[in-house]
C-alpha positions as CSV (number, residue, x, y, z in Angstrom):
1,M,-36.9,62.4,-9.7
2,Q,-34.1,61.7,-7.3
3,I,-30.5,60.6,-8.0
4,S,-28.4,59.3,-5.1
5,S,-25.0,57.6,-5.0
6,G,-22.1,56.7,-2.7
7,D,-18.8,58.6,-2.8
8,L,-18.6,59.7,-6.4
9,D,-16.1,62.4,-5.7
10,G,-13.3,59.8,-5.7
11,P,-12.2,56.8,-3.8
12,D,-9.9,58.8,-1.4
13,P,-12.1,61.3,0.6
14,D,-8.9,63.2,1.5
15,G,-7.4,63.1,-2.0
16,P,-8.3,64.5,-5.4
17,T,-11.9,64.4,-6.6
18,D,-10.9,62.6,-9.8
19,G,-8.8,59.9,-8.2
20,F,-10.3,56.8,-9.9
21,W,-8.3,53.8,-11.0
22,V,-8.7,51.4,-13.8
23,G,-10.8,48.6,-12.4
24,D,-12.8,50.8,-10.0
25,R,-16.6,50.5,-9.9
26,V,-19.2,52.8,-8.3
27,T,-23.0,52.7,-8.3
28,V,-25.7,55.3,-8.8
29,T,-29.4,54.8,-7.8
30,V,-32.0,56.7,-9.9
31,A,-35.6,57.0,-8.7
32,I,-38.4,58.4,-10.9
33,E,-42.0,58.7,-9.8
34,D,-45.0,59.7,-12.0
35,S,-48.8,59.3,-12.0
36,Q,-48.6,57.5,-15.4
37,E,-46.7,54.4,-16.3
38,I,-43.0,55.2,-16.9
39,S,-42.0,54.0,-20.4
40,E,-38.7,55.8,-20.9
41,R,-35.5,55.2,-19.0
42,P,-32.7,57.6,-18.0
43,V,-30.2,58.3,-20.7
44,L,-26.6,57.0,-19.9
45,E,-23.6,58.8,-21.5
46,S,-19.9,58.4,-20.9
47,S,-16.4,58.6,-22.5
48,D,-15.1,55.5,-24.2
49,N,-13.1,54.3,-21.2
50,I,-16.1,54.3,-18.9
51,V,-19.0,51.8,-19.2
52,L,-22.4,52.4,-17.6
53,A,-25.0,49.7,-17.1
54,A,-28.5,49.8,-15.6
55,Q,-30.9,47.3,-14.0
56,D,-34.6,48.2,-13.9
57,Q,-36.9,47.8,-11.0
58,V,-40.5,49.2,-11.2
59,F,-42.6,49.6,-8.2
60,S,-46.2,50.8,-7.9
61,A,-47.3,52.6,-4.8
62,G,-50.5,54.4,-3.9
63,G,-51.7,54.6,-7.5
64,R,-48.4,56.2,-8.7
65,Y,-45.7,54.5,-10.7
66,R,-42.1,54.5,-9.3
67,L,-39.0,53.4,-11.2
68,E,-35.8,52.6,-9.4
69,E,-32.7,51.9,-11.5
70,T,-29.3,50.8,-10.2
71,I,-26.5,52.0,-12.5
72,T,-23.0,50.7,-12.3
73,V,-20.1,52.8,-13.5
74,D,-17.0,50.8,-14.5
75,F,-13.7,52.5,-15.2
76,K,-12.3,50.1,-17.8
77,A,-9.3,52.0,-19.1
78,A,-7.1,55.0,-18.3
79,G,-7.9,58.3,-19.8
80,T,-7.7,62.0,-19.1
81,N,-10.7,64.4,-19.2
82,S,-13.1,61.4,-18.9
83,Y,-16.7,61.8,-18.0
84,F,-20.1,60.1,-17.4
85,R,-23.6,61.5,-17.1
86,I,-27.1,60.3,-16.3
87,V,-30.0,62.2,-17.9
88,A,-33.5,61.7,-16.4
89,D,-36.6,60.6,-18.4
90,K,-37.0,63.5,-20.9
91,G,-40.7,62.8,-21.1
92,L,-41.2,64.2,-17.6
93,A,-41.8,67.8,-17.0
94,T,-38.7,68.1,-15.0
95,E,-35.4,67.0,-16.4
96,K,-32.4,66.4,-14.2
97,V,-28.8,65.5,-15.2
98,Y,-26.2,63.9,-12.9
99,E,-22.7,64.1,-14.4
100,K,-19.0,63.9,-13.6
101,T,-16.6,65.5,-16.0
102,G,-12.9,66.1,-16.2
103,L,-12.1,62.8,-14.6
104,N,-8.5,61.5,-14.6
105,V,-8.6,57.7,-14.7
106,T,-5.2,56.1,-14.0
107,A,-3.6,52.7,-13.5
108,P,-3.7,51.2,-10.0
109,A,-0.9,52.5,-7.6
110,G,0.2,48.9,-7.1
111,E,-0.8,45.4,-5.9
112,P,-2.9,45.2,-2.7
113,T,-0.9,45.1,0.5
114,V,-1.9,43.9,3.9
115,E,-1.0,45.5,7.2
116,Y,-2.2,43.7,10.4
117,T,-3.5,46.0,13.1
118,I,-3.9,43.3,15.8
119,P,-0.9,43.3,18.2
120,S,1.6,40.5,17.7
121,H,2.0,39.9,21.4
122,L,-0.9,39.8,23.9
123,K,-1.5,38.8,27.5
124,I,-4.3,36.7,29.0
125,G,-7.5,38.6,29.3
126,Q,-6.6,41.3,26.8
127,A,-9.0,42.7,24.2
128,P,-6.9,42.8,21.1
129,V,-9.2,44.9,18.9
130,S,-11.0,48.2,19.4
131,D,-14.6,47.9,20.3
132,S,-15.3,50.7,17.8
133,K,-13.3,49.5,14.8
134,F,-12.9,45.7,15.1
135,E,-10.0,45.8,12.8
136,I,-7.7,42.8,12.3
137,A,-6.0,44.1,9.2
138,K,-5.9,46.9,6.7
139,I,-5.7,46.2,3.0
140,Q,-4.4,49.0,0.8
141,N,-4.3,49.6,-3.0
142,T,-7.7,47.8,-3.3
143,P,-10.2,48.4,-6.2
144,Y,-12.9,51.0,-5.4
145,T,-15.7,48.4,-5.2
146,Y,-17.3,46.4,-2.5
147,Q,-15.0,43.4,-2.1
148,V,-14.8,41.3,1.0
149,Y,-11.2,40.5,2.1
150,G,-11.3,37.6,4.5
151,Y,-8.9,35.5,6.7
152,N,-8.6,32.0,8.0
153,A,-11.2,32.4,10.6
154,D,-11.9,28.6,11.1
155,E,-8.2,27.9,11.8
156,I,-8.0,30.8,14.3
157,A,-11.1,29.5,16.1
158,Q,-9.6,26.1,16.5
159,T,-6.7,27.5,18.5
160,G,-9.1,28.5,21.2
161,I,-7.0,31.4,22.4
162,F,-9.6,34.1,21.4
163,S,-13.3,34.6,22.2
164,Y,-15.2,36.3,19.4
165,H,-18.5,36.6,17.7
166,H,-18.3,34.5,14.6
167,D,-21.3,36.2,13.0
168,W,-19.4,39.5,12.5
169,G,-16.7,38.4,10.1
170,G,-16.3,40.0,6.7
171,G,-14.8,43.3,5.9
172,S,-15.5,46.9,4.8
173,G,-13.8,49.4,2.6
174,K,-13.5,53.1,1.9
175,G,-11.9,54.3,-1.2
176,H,-8.8,52.3,-2.1
177,T,-8.5,50.8,1.5
178,S,-10.4,47.8,2.8
179,Y,-10.5,46.4,6.3
180,I,-10.8,42.8,7.7
181,L,-13.1,43.0,10.7
182,E,-13.8,40.6,13.5
183,S,-15.2,41.3,17.0
184,I,-12.5,39.5,19.0
185,T,-13.4,40.3,22.6
186,R,-10.7,38.7,24.7
187,T,-7.8,36.3,24.9
188,L,-8.7,33.2,26.9
189,R,-5.6,31.1,26.9
190,P,-1.9,31.3,25.9
191,G,-0.7,30.1,22.6
192,T,-0.1,31.2,19.0
193,A,-2.5,32.0,16.1
194,V,-1.3,32.5,12.6
195,F,-3.5,34.9,10.6
196,Q,-3.6,34.7,6.8
197,A,-5.4,37.4,4.9
198,K,-7.3,36.3,1.8
199,T,-8.4,38.0,-1.4
200,P,-12.1,38.1,-2.3
201,G,-11.4,35.1,-4.5
202,G,-10.0,33.1,-1.6
203,D,-6.3,33.4,-2.5
204,K,-3.7,34.1,0.2
205,L,-2.8,37.8,0.5
206,G,0.6,38.7,1.9
207,A,2.7,36.8,4.4
208,P,1.2,35.0,7.4
209,Y,1.1,36.9,10.6
210,T,1.7,35.3,14.0
211,V,0.0,36.5,17.2
212,T,1.3,35.1,20.5
213,V,-0.6,35.2,23.7
214,E,1.9,35.0,26.5
215,E,1.9,32.4,29.3
216,P,0.7,33.7,32.7
217,V,3.3,33.2,35.4
218,I,2.6,31.7,38.9
219,E,4.8,33.3,41.5
220,T,5.2,31.8,45.0
221,N,7.3,32.5,48.1
222,A,8.0,28.8,48.6
223,P,11.6,28.0,49.7
224,Q,13.6,25.1,48.3
225,K,14.4,24.0,51.9
226,I,12.8,24.6,55.2
227,K,13.6,23.5,58.7
228,L,11.5,20.9,60.6
229,G,9.1,22.7,62.9
230,S,8.9,25.9,60.8
231,V,5.6,27.8,60.4
232,F,5.4,29.4,57.0
233,H,2.9,31.8,55.4
234,F,2.7,30.4,51.9
235,T,1.4,32.8,49.2
236,T,0.8,32.5,45.4
237,K,0.1,35.0,42.7
238,L,-0.9,34.8,39.0
239,E,1.2,37.3,37.1
240,N,1.7,38.4,33.5
241,T,-2.0,39.0,32.7
242,V,-4.1,42.2,32.2
243,L,-6.7,41.0,34.6
244,S,-7.7,42.7,37.9
245,N,-7.9,40.8,41.2
246,E,-11.5,40.2,42.2
247,K,-13.5,37.8,44.3
248,V,-14.0,34.3,42.8
249,E,-17.7,34.3,43.8
250,D,-18.3,37.6,42.0
251,A,-16.6,36.2,38.9
252,K,-18.9,33.2,38.9
253,K,-21.9,35.4,38.9
254,K,-21.0,37.1,35.6
255,S,-22.8,36.4,32.3
256,A,-20.9,35.1,29.3
257,Y,-22.4,38.0,27.2
258,A,-23.0,41.5,28.3
259,D,-25.4,43.1,25.7
260,D,-24.5,46.7,26.5
261,D,-20.7,46.2,27.0
262,F,-18.5,44.8,24.3
263,V,-15.5,44.6,26.6
264,G,-17.6,42.8,29.2
265,S,-18.4,40.0,26.8
266,H,-16.7,36.7,27.5
267,P,-15.4,37.6,31.0
268,L,-12.3,35.8,32.2
269,A,-11.2,35.1,35.8
270,F,-9.3,32.3,37.6
271,A,-9.7,30.4,40.8
272,P,-6.6,29.4,42.8
273,K,-6.0,25.9,44.3
274,V,-3.0,24.3,45.9
275,E,-2.8,20.5,46.0
276,I,-0.2,18.4,47.9
277,L,0.8,15.6,45.6
278,E,3.4,14.0,47.9
279,G,4.3,14.5,51.6
280,A,0.9,15.6,52.8
281,E,1.6,13.9,56.1
282,L,4.6,16.3,56.6
283,V,2.4,19.4,56.6
284,T,-0.4,20.9,58.7
285,R,-2.4,23.4,56.7
286,S,-4.5,26.2,58.2
287,G,-6.0,29.7,57.5
288,G,-6.3,29.1,53.8
289,D,-7.6,32.1,51.7
290,Y,-8.5,31.1,48.1
291,S,-11.3,33.7,47.7
292,N,-9.4,36.0,45.2
293,T,-8.9,35.4,41.5
294,L,-5.2,36.3,41.3
295,S,-3.8,35.4,44.7
296,S,-4.0,32.9,47.5
297,S,-2.5,32.5,51.0
298,E,-2.3,29.8,53.6
299,T,-0.3,28.9,56.8
300,W,1.7,25.7,56.7
301,S,3.4,24.0,59.7
302,F,6.1,21.5,58.7
303,T,5.9,18.5,61.1
304,G,7.9,15.8,59.4
305,L,11.2,15.3,57.5
306,G,11.1,14.6,53.7
307,T,9.9,16.3,50.5
308,V,6.6,18.0,50.0
309,K,5.5,18.2,46.4
310,L,2.9,20.8,45.5
311,K,0.7,21.6,42.5
312,V,-0.4,25.2,42.3
313,Q,-3.3,25.8,39.9
314,Y,-5.3,28.8,38.6
315,A,-8.3,27.4,36.7
316,T,-10.7,29.4,34.5
317,V,-13.9,30.4,36.2
318,L,-16.8,29.6,33.9
319,P,-19.4,32.4,33.7
320,Q,-23.2,31.9,33.7
321,N,-25.5,31.8,30.7
322,I,-23.1,30.3,28.2
323,P,-25.2,29.9,25.0
324,E,-25.0,26.6,23.1
325,H,-23.4,28.2,20.0
326,C,-20.5,29.6,22.2
327,D,-17.6,27.2,22.2
328,C,-15.1,29.7,23.7
329,Y,-15.3,28.0,27.1
330,S,-15.3,24.4,25.8
331,N,-11.7,23.9,26.7
332,P,-11.0,26.1,29.7
333,Y,-7.4,27.0,30.5
334,T,-5.6,26.2,33.8
335,A,-2.2,27.6,34.7
336,E,-0.1,25.1,36.7
337,K,3.2,25.0,38.6
338,I,4.9,22.1,40.4
339,I,6.9,23.0,43.5
340,E,9.1,20.8,45.8
341,I,10.0,21.8,49.4
342,E,12.6,19.8,51.3
343,V,12.0,19.6,55.1
344,T,15.3,19.2,56.9
345,K,16.7,19.2,60.4
346,E,18.2,22.4,61.7
347,T,22.0,22.4,61.4
348,P,23.8,23.5,64.6
349,I,26.6,26.0,64.5
350,T,29.9,24.2,64.9
351,T,33.5,24.8,64.2
352,V,35.7,22.5,62.2
353,T,39.5,22.9,61.9
354,N,42.2,21.5,59.6
355,P,45.3,21.1,61.7
356,D,47.6,20.8,58.7
357,S,46.7,24.1,57.0
358,G,45.4,25.9,60.1
359,I,42.1,26.9,58.4
360,S,38.9,26.7,60.4
361,A,35.2,27.3,59.6
362,T,32.4,28.2,62.0
363,G,28.7,28.2,61.3
364,P,25.9,25.8,60.2
365,I,28.2,23.0,58.9
366,P,26.7,19.5,58.4
367,A,27.9,16.9,60.9
368,G,31.0,14.9,60.0
369,C,32.4,17.5,57.6
370,T,36.0,18.7,57.5
371,V,37.4,21.9,56.0
372,A,40.3,22.0,53.5
373,A,42.2,24.8,51.7
374,D,44.4,24.0,48.7
375,E,46.7,26.7,47.4
376,L,47.0,27.1,43.6
377,T,50.4,28.2,42.4
378,E,50.3,27.3,38.7
379,G,48.0,26.3,35.9
380,E,45.7,28.1,33.6
381,L,43.3,29.4,36.3
382,Y,46.3,30.7,38.3
383,D,47.8,32.5,35.4
384,A,44.4,34.1,34.5
385,V,43.9,35.3,38.1
386,K,47.5,36.6,38.3
387,A,46.9,38.7,35.2
388,S,43.8,40.2,36.7
389,V,45.1,40.8,40.2
390,N,48.4,42.3,39.0
391,T,46.3,45.3,37.8
392,V,45.9,46.2,41.5
393,S,48.7,44.3,43.4
394,D,51.6,42.0,42.7
395,Q,51.2,39.9,45.9
396,F,48.3,37.5,46.2
397,Q,47.3,33.9,47.3
398,L,44.8,31.8,45.4
399,L,43.0,29.2,47.5
400,D,40.4,26.5,46.8
401,I,38.4,26.3,50.0
402,C,35.8,23.5,50.5
403,L,33.9,21.4,53.1
404,L,34.4,17.7,52.7
405,D,31.9,15.0,53.7
406,G,34.2,12.0,53.1
407,D,35.2,12.3,49.4
408,Q,32.3,14.6,48.5
409,T,32.3,18.4,48.6
410,V,29.3,20.0,50.3
411,Q,28.1,23.5,51.1
412,P,27.2,25.0,54.5
413,D,23.6,25.5,55.4
414,G,24.0,29.3,55.7
415,S,26.7,32.0,56.3
416,I,29.9,30.8,57.9
417,V,33.1,32.5,59.2
418,V,36.3,31.2,57.6
419,T,39.6,31.8,59.5
420,L,43.0,31.1,58.0
421,P,46.7,32.1,58.7
422,V,47.8,35.4,57.0
423,P,50.3,34.4,54.3
424,D,53.9,35.1,55.0
425,G,55.1,38.5,53.9
426,F,51.6,40.0,53.7
427,D,51.9,43.0,56.0
428,G,49.9,45.7,54.1
429,L,46.2,46.3,53.6
430,L,44.6,42.9,53.1
431,G,41.5,42.1,51.0
432,V,39.6,38.9,50.6
433,F,37.9,38.4,47.2
434,R,35.7,35.5,46.1
435,L,36.2,34.5,42.5
436,E,32.7,34.3,40.9
437,E,31.5,32.0,38.2
438,D,31.6,34.8,35.6
439,G,35.2,35.7,36.4
440,T,34.5,38.8,38.5
441,F,35.8,39.4,42.0
442,T,33.5,40.0,45.1
443,L,35.1,41.9,48.0
444,L,34.0,40.1,51.3
445,D,33.6,41.3,54.8
446,S,36.8,40.4,56.6
447,I,39.0,41.2,59.6
448,D,42.7,40.9,60.2
449,N,43.0,39.3,63.7
450,E,45.7,40.1,66.4
451,D,46.8,36.4,66.4
452,G,48.1,36.5,62.8
453,T,44.9,35.0,61.2
454,L,42.4,36.5,58.8
455,S,38.7,35.9,59.0
456,F,36.0,36.5,56.4
457,L,32.3,35.9,56.1
458,T,30.8,33.9,53.2
459,E,27.7,31.9,52.4
460,H,29.3,29.3,50.0
461,L,32.8,28.0,49.4
462,S,34.7,28.1,46.2
463,Y,37.9,29.9,45.0
464,Y,39.2,32.8,47.1
465,V,42.0,35.3,46.6
466,I,43.9,37.0,49.4
467,V,45.5,40.2,48.1
468,N,48.2,42.3,49.9
469,F,48.0,46.0,49.1
470,D,51.0,48.1,49.7
471,D,49.0,51.3,50.1
472,S,47.9,51.1,53.8
473,S,46.2,54.5,53.6
474,S,43.4,53.2,51.4
475,E,40.1,52.5,53.3
476,E,38.9,50.1,50.6
477,P,41.1,48.4,48.0
478,P,40.4,48.4,44.3
479,V,38.7,45.4,42.8
480,P,40.8,43.4,40.2
481,D,39.7,43.2,36.6
482,Q,37.5,40.4,35.5
483,V,39.3,37.1,34.7
484,T,39.4,36.6,30.9
485,P,36.7,34.3,29.4
486,S,39.4,31.9,28.1
487,A,40.2,30.8,31.7
488,P,38.4,27.8,33.2
489,D,35.3,28.3,35.2
490,P,36.8,30.0,38.3
491,A,34.1,29.5,41.0
492,P,31.5,26.8,41.1
493,S,28.0,28.1,41.8
494,P,26.4,27.0,45.1
495,D,24.5,24.2,43.4
496,S,27.4,22.7,41.4
497,S,30.5,20.7,42.4
498,H,30.7,22.1,45.9
499,G,27.4,20.6,46.9
500,D,23.9,21.7,47.5
501,S,22.9,25.4,47.6
502,P,22.7,27.0,51.1
503,N,19.3,27.3,52.7
504,T,18.6,31.0,51.9
505,G,15.6,30.9,54.2
506,D,18.0,30.7,57.2
507,A,20.7,32.9,55.8
508,G,19.6,35.9,57.8
509,I,19.7,34.2,61.2
510,I,23.0,32.4,60.5
511,G,24.4,35.7,59.1
512,V,23.7,37.4,62.4
513,A,25.4,34.6,64.3
514,A,28.4,34.8,62.0
515,L,28.8,38.5,62.4
516,A,28.7,38.0,66.2
517,L,31.5,35.5,65.8
518,L,33.5,38.2,64.1
519,G,33.0,40.4,67.1
520,G,31.1,42.9,65.0
521,A,34.3,43.9,63.1
522,A,33.1,42.3,59.9
523,V,31.2,45.5,59.1
524,L,34.5,47.3,58.8
525,T,35.2,45.2,55.7
526,L,38.9,45.1,56.3
527,R,41.7,46.9,58.1
528,K,45.5,47.0,58.1
529,R,47.3,44.0,59.4
530,A,48.4,44.4,63.0
531,Q,52.1,45.4,63.3
């Protein structure tokens, strides 16, 4: 006779051997073999709070009789020093007894609770579950009996963000802990999926759990503006994924399923593409390299004025041998980004002067523009600036400097040198500060000229503060405190009321020219006014 069972030493293999709860169930299998027909059955004995039940199955094999009996042990009520035993057929020559005594049956520790083990945030191409555990969630405080805790698998499948083997499903358990399992192999597209654990009866268990697959990001080096005749090496990259760069042709040769590699199942890769939606006649394309899955490059020559509108795409590469039952690739994902590049004429370096104020500006200034400088001596902004500057000096001038194209303010097309008269009475160490949009002050490269003027280098025009410092021994003046938030917006950003943003693609070239206009002295930042 043989007696076998599962874990009858208790639901928690790391806990006490008598750790059964009310509502637990275990099973025992009894097998008896004899040359004669078996007429008697094992004797089942237990304390009052434990119920044993048996189901007979008789098999005949090789002229001998074999009895297999599955016995369920139900722990119906709490009790100390509880027991159950199974006594083999006493008609046999050999008698065997299986028993558990001194059991402590207690009430459950609490209601079942769910803890999701799948990460709440994932990236494209990520395997969200271990290939050895397949765990989506862990259910604790569960009865010690085989119960399948499920989840809303159909709703998850409809999101299309995961690839997984639908035939896995189900769950498993050990002791008073059960697991919801699913062989999710990879994230295929961005989006959200809301997991909802379910009891064996189909009721919701715990709160819903949201998993978000983040959007991949297409990065390019495309400028907003570019000069007519420019030759540009245009590059793109697909970022914010866990994928590795590989050849598109190699990705196309992969199979949808890899029998010996769980992680290799449902491979994911992308093929780049750049399409010109508008302005194709303004560009000559050459040397395109679209052979890699996460990057591309191409040389573009801009031959006409206007706007070039591009669409950059990274489309899912479909693998080979996709079985009919696999719908993971039925709606392949494509990352997409729209870009506009304005092709403009090169702005010559010119000088404009305002004879009334004596201010001038030299650099890439649009034709027909004039320069103006209005001094602010009162108002809320003036008071706020005064409060900040007074922390470092009690003598300053606040100017609103702008370029005017008729009645409209515009910005230069790069770095310019602004020259203006030194204010009367300013004979100390001079500093030029630009008042930024957040209320902070930026110290600019400047020089105090021998002719009683002050020059400084800037890339856009807004509010400027000229500060006179009494301490002529300081090599660099202190920066005033930030303007309080209650003051009006001090300095418009390059793309706001003072016109379009400068062409940063040409800033380096123009900056060099501007420094030359300063005679190289701009690198000194500032110096004491000539006596």
